[in-house]
C-alpha angles and dihedrals in degrees: 000000000000125000089247091055090049092051092046092051091047089052091051094049090049090054091047091052094044092048092050090053092045088054088055093244127141120211088255093052094047091046089053090053089051093044089236134118118268089250089067090064093040093052097051092042091053093045092244089119127034123221125225120222095262091052090049092051092047091052091050090049093050090050088046093233133131109260091205090056089052091051090050091048089052089053093245096118131035 
């Protein structure tokens, strides 16, 4: 994985974490919405686990946020 990919993914995970907090959700609460253990949220927020596009879209849907807006906020779309 290139340094650019690593930075881009770190930016995305930062946006995911910030958005979760802005939505007033704890990791436990979001995990419950996703029907996953809390460690699932912890691992992708820390970068220990990478999300695929379907997982990312599901997370955005459960938080009721626009996934495109999150990608823009992360600097991944113009």
